[in-house]
N, C-alpha and C positions, 0 to 999 in steps of 0.2 A: 223535251222533258216529259217523262212518263209519271203521272200522278195517280192517286187513288181513283179520281174521277175518270181519267182517261182509260185506265184499266177496266173500270166498270163499264164504260161505253163500248170498249172493244169486246168485252165478254158478252154483253147483252145484245149488241147489234152487229158485231163483227166489223169488217172493214167498211161496210155500208154506212156506218155512222158518220163518216167523213162527208159523204154526199148528203146525208140528212142535215148535217151542220151547215154545209154550203147552201142547201135549199132554204134553210131557216134565215140565214143572214141575207141571202139574195132577195127573199120575200120582203124583208124590212127595207132593203135598198130600193126595190121596185116601188114600194109604197111611197117612199120619200121622193122619188123621181116623178112618179105620177102626179103627186100633189104640186110639185114645183111648176109643172107645165100646165096642169089643169087650171090653176088659179090665174095664170098669165092670160088665158083666153077671156077671162071674165073681167079684165081690168076696166073696160069701158062701163060695164054694169056697176062695178064698185064705185067708180067716179060719180055715177048718177045717184047711187044710194046714199053716199056721204056728202054729196055736193062739193066735190073737190076737183082740182085741176089735174092735168096730166103731169105737171111738175110735182104735185103732192103725191099722186098715186105711185110714182116711181120709187118713193121711199119703201114701199112694200118689196119691190124687186131688189133694191139696194140692201135692205135689211136682211133679206133671205140670203143673197149671194155673199154678203160680207160675213155673216155668221157661219155659213157653210164653208167658205174658203178658210177662215181663220181656224175653225175647230178641227179641220183636217190635220193640223199640226199637233193637236193634243191626243190624237188617236194612238200614236206610238207609245206615249207615256202611259196612257190608260192600259194598253195591252201589256206593257212591260211590268207595271206595278200591280195591276188587279186581274189581268187575264182577259181573254176574249169574251167570256160569258158576262161578267159584270159590266164591261165596257159596252157590250151590245145591249144589255138591258137598260143602261143609262141612256144610250142614244135613242132606243125605241121609246122610252118613257118621255124624253124631251119632245120627240116628234109627235107622239100621241097627245100630249098635253097641248101642243100647238094646234093640232087639228080640232080638239075640243073647244079651245078658247076661240079659234077663228070662226067656227060655225055659229057661235052665239055672240060674237063681239058687238057690243052696243055702240061703239064709236071707233073711228079710224085708228086712233092711237093704240088701242088694245089689239086691233087687227095687225098692226105693224109688229107689236110684241109677239103675237102668235107666229108670225113669219120668222122672227128671230129664233124662237124655240124650234120651229120646224127645221130651219137652216142649221142650227147647232146639232140636232140629231142626225141630219143628213150628212153633215160634214164629218162626223165621227165614223159613220157607217162605211163610206166608200173606201178609204185606206184600210180600215179594219177588215173588210171583205177580201181585198186583194192580198193582204199580209197573211190572213188565215188560210186562204187557198194555197198560198205558196208553202206554208208550213205543214199543212196536212198531207199534201200529195208529193210523191216522188217526182224526180225530174221528167220521167217519161209520161207523166199524167198531167203535168201542170198546164200544158197548152190546152188540153180539153177542158179542164176546170176553168181556166182563165177565159176561154172562149165563151163559156156560159156567163161568166161575170161581164164580159164585154157586151154580150147580147143585151143584157139588162140595162147597162149604162146608156145605150142609145135607143133600145126598143121603147123604154119608158118615155123619153121625150117625143118619140114619134107617135105613140098611141095616146099619150096623155092629152094633147090638144083635141083629139077626136072626142074622147070621153068628156073633156071639159066643155067643148062646143055643144055637144048633145045636152049636157046638164044645164048649161047656161041658156040655151034656146028653149028648152022644154020644161025646166023646173025653176030653180033659183040659184044664184051664184053661191049662196052659203053652202050648198051641197057639194061644191068642189072641195071644200074642207072635209065634209062628212065622208066622201067617197073613199078616202084613203084609210079610214079608221078600221074597217074589217081586216084589211091586209096587214096593218100595223099590229093589231091585236093578235092575229094569227102568227106573225113573225115573233112576237114576244113569247108566246107559249112554246113555239118550236125551238126558239133559242134557249129557253130555260131547260128544255128537255135534252137537246142534242149537242149544245156547244161544249167543247172541251175546256180544260184548264190550261192556260198558256203562260202562266206567270214565270218570270225568270228566277233562277236559283239565288242570284246574288242579292235579292231583297229589293226594297223600295228605294226610289230616289225622289228628291224634291222636285216639285213642278216649278218651272220657270215662269212665275206669274208676271214678272216685269216684261220679259220678252213677248209673252202672250198679249199683254196690254199694248205694247208698242206695235206689234204686227196688226192688232185689231184696229188701232188708230190709222196705221198705214193703209190698210185695205179699204176701210170705210171712207177715209178722206179721198183716196184715189177714185173710188167708184162714184162718190158724191160729186167730186169735181168734174168727172167726165159727164155725168148725167146733167149737172147744172149748165155745162157749157152748151148744151142743145138750145137753151133758152136765153143765155146771156153772152155767149162767145168766150173764147179762151182768154181774151185780154181783160175780161171783167175782173175787178178786184176780188170778188167773192170766189170765183173759179180759181184764180191764181193763188188765193190763200189756201184753199183746200189742196191743190196740187203741190204747193210748197210744203205744207204739213206732211203730205204723203212722202215727198222726197226726203225731207229731214228724218221722218220716222224710219224710212228704209235704210238710210245711212246709219242711224243709231242702232237699228236692229242688227245690221251686218257687223258693226263694231262690237256690240255686246255679245253676239253669238260666237264670234271668233275667240273671245276671252272667257267664255262661260264654262264652268265645270259641268253643268247639266244643260246643254243647249237644246232649245226647242227644235231647231233645224241644224243638223250636222252639215256644215258647209264643206267639210272635207270630202263628202260623197261626190261633190261636183268636180273633184280632181280626177275622177274616173271618167275618161272621155266617152266610153260607151254609154254610161248612165246619163251623162250630160246630153248626148245626142238623142237618146230616147225621150228625155224631158222636153227638148226642143220640138221633137216630132209630136209629142202629146199635146204641147201647148198650141202649136199651129193647127193641128187637126181639131182640137177642141174648139178653137176660135171659129173654124170653118163649120163645124157641126152646129154649135149654138147660134151662130149668126144666121145660118140657113133656116133653123127652126124659128128664129125671130122674123126673118124677112119674108119667107114664103107665105105664111098666113097674113102678114101685113099687106103683101102685094095682092093677094086674092081678095082681101076685104076692101082695100082702097082703090085698086085699079079695076078689078073684075067685079067689084061690088057683090061678092058672095056672102053667104051667111057664115056664122061662127062654126056651124057643123061642117059645112063644105070646106072651110079653111082647114079644120082639123083633119078631115078625111084625106086631104091632099098629102098629108104626111104618113098616112096609114100604110099604103103599099110598101113604102121604103122601110118602115118599121118591121113589117112582115118579112121583107127580103133579108134584113139584118138578122132577124130571129132564125132564119133558115141558114144563112151563110156562116155566122159566128161559130157555132159548134163544129161545123165542118172545117173551118179555118183553124180552130183550136186543135183538132185532131191532126191536121197537116203540120202544125207547128211541132208536134211530137215526132214527126217522121221526116221532116226536111228542114233545111236552113231557113229560119224565120225571116232573114234579110230579103229573100226572094219574094216572099209574100208582102213584105213591107213595100218593096219597090213597085210591084204590080198594083198594090192598093193605092199608093201615092200617085202613080200615073193616071189610073182610072179616075180617081177622085178629082184630079185637076181637069181632065177632059170633061167629065160630067158637069163640073162647076162652070166651065166655059160655055157649054151648051145651054145651061140654065140662064146664062146672061143674055140669051136671045129671046127671052119671053116677051110677049106683047099682051095687050088687053084681049086679043082674040085667041091666044094660045089655049088649046084644049086641055082638059083635065089630064089626059094620059101623056101629053107632051111634058108637062111639068112633073107629074107623079112618076112617069117612066124614067126620066133622067134622075129624079131623086132616088128611085130604086137602084139605079146604077151606082149613084153616090153612096148609098147605104151599103150596097154590096162591097164597095171598096173599103168602107169603114170596117166591115166585117172581117176583111183581110188584115187591116192595119192594127186594130186594137189588140187582139190576143197576141199577135206576134210582137208588137211593141212592148206590151206589158211583160211578156215572158223574157224578152231581151233585157228589159230594165231590171227586173228582179234577179235574173240569172247573173248579171254582172256584179252583184253585191254579195258580200259574205252573209251567211245565214243570220247572224246577230244584227246585221244592218237592215234586214228586210222591212221590219215595221217602220223604221225611220225613212227608208227609201220609198216605201209605199205612200207615206204621208207627204213626202216632198213631191213625188210624182203627181199625186192627186191634187195637191195644193197648186202646183204650177199649171196643171190641166184646167182646174177650175178658174184660176185667175186669168188664164188665156181665154177661156170661154166667155167669162163676164166682160173682159176687156174688148173682145171681139164684138159682142152684142152692143156695148156702149159706143164703140167707134162706128159701127154700122148705123146706129141711130143718129150719130152726128153727121155722117156722110149723107144719109137720106134727107135730113133737115137742110143741110147746106146745098145739096144738089137740087132739091125741089124748089128752094128759094131762087137758085140761079136760073132754072128753066122757066119758072113762072115769070121772072123779070124779062127773060129773053123773049118769051112768047108775047108778053105785053108790048115790048118794043116792036116786034114784027107785025102785030095786029093793030097797033096804035089804040089799044083799049086798056082801060083801067081795071076792068073786071073780065075774067076769062070765062068762056062757056064751059059746060061740063065736058064736052069733047076735047077742048083745048087743055083743060086741067088733066084729063086722062092721058093726053099725049105727053104733057110735062112730067107726070108721075111715072109713066112708062119709061121715058128716057132716064129718069132718076134711078129707077130700080135696075135698068140695064147697066148703067154706070157702076152702081154699087155691087151688083153681082160680078161684074168683070173685075173690079178692084179686088174683091174677095178672092176670085180665081187666081189672080197674080200672087196674092199673099199665100194662098194655100200651096201654090207650086213651090214655095220656098222649102217645104217639108222634104222635097226630093233630095236636097243637098245633104242634110244629116243622114238620110237613108243611104246615099252613095258612100258617105264616110264610114258607116257601119259595115257596108259590103267590103270596102277597102281594108278596114281593120280585120275583118274576118279572114280575108285572103292572106294578109300578112301573118296572122297567127297560124294558119294552116301550112303556109309555105314561107318561112322567114327569109328565104333566099331571094324572094321576089322584090 
C-alpha cells in the first residue's frame, strides 16, 4: 500500500529509506536482546542485593520470557491496525520504560515489573522486524535483509553476556539496565524518521483480548511450572497445578481461536506443510541456541570457576562468527535453494553440539569457544534460509500473522529449552553427587569430587541437547523433498 508518508520517504531518501527503516528497527531489536542477556549474568548479584533465593530470582526470567512470548502474537494486529511506525514506537516506549524503572527499582517486585515491560516491548519488536523486512524488499533481496535480521537475533545473545559480565564485575548490576537505554533511544528517533506506513486498507479490527489473556495464562503457568519443578519435582501439587492450568489454557485457546472471527493466531496457517516444517526447525534451533547460552556460562562459572567476564567472553567469538556468516548466507539465499543451506547448517550444528558435550574442567578457552564458533556459523546458515522459506510459503497478507506465529513458537521453544536444561542439570547433578558419595563412602564431597560430578552432569546435558537438536534434520529433509516434488511432479 502506497501512502502519502511512503511517497514522501521515497522522494526524500530514494530506495535507501528501506535500509534506513530496517536499521532503525534492528537497532531497537538489538537493544532489547542485549538487555535480556546482560541482566541474566547479574542474577547472583541481584539475589544478594534483595536477599532473595534462586527460586525467587527466577521470577525475573519468567516474567520477561512470558511477556515477550505472549506479546509476539499482538504484533500482527498492531501492524495491521496502526502500521509499523506506531507499533514500533509503542514497543520502544515499553522497553525504554522498563530500562528506566529497572535501573532505579527500590524493591524486587518493581524489578520484576520492569522486566515485564522490557519483555513486552521485545516481544512486539521481533515479528514486527521480520514482517517489515518481508514487505519492504522484493523477493530477490529478502534473503540479504533477513540475513541482517538473523545476525542480530543471535549476535545479541552472544555479545550481551560479555557486556553484562564486564558491567557486573567492574561497576554495578543496575547498569545492566542502563546500558540498553542509548540504543533504545536511538532506535526510537530513527524509527520516527524512517519507518513507513503499513496500515491495511480494509480498516481496523477488534483486538482479541480474551485469547490474549488465555495465552498469557498458558505461557506464564507453563514456564512457572517448569521453573518450580527444579525445586519441588514434577509430582509436587504446586507444579502439577501450574502445568494443569497451562494445559487447560492451551486447550481453551485452540478451541476459541478455531471459532473466532478475529483470531490472535490463525491456526489455518499450520495447514501449510512448508510453514509448519519451518516452525518446527525454528523451535528446535531456538531451544538449542538459548540452552547453550544458558549452559556454557553456567559450566564455566561452576566447573571451571571463571569470572562473569570470562564466562561472557566465551560466547563472544561465536557471536562475531555469526555476524560475519549471516549476511553472506542471506545473499546466498537470494542466489540458491535455501534448503541446501538449511541442511548444511543443521548437520554442522549437530556435530558442533556433540563436540561440546566432551568438555571437561580442563578444557581450554578455544576448545569451547572454537566449537561455539562452528555452532554459530551453522546458525548463520540456518536462520536466514529458514526465515525466508517460512515467509515465502505464505500469501503476502498472511506475512504479519506468520511472522508472529513463527517468532512465538521460536521464543516458546527457546524458553522451554532453557527450563528443561535447568531441570536436567539439577536432576543429573543430584544423581552424580549421590553416586559419588556411595563410591567414596563420604557424606561430604571434596571440591575435586564435586567438580567431577558437575562435569559429568554437563556432559550428559550437552549430549542430550545434541540429540534433541539433531531432530531439526528431519523437517529440513521434508522441505528438500517437497521442493523436489514441486520442481519435478513426476518424481
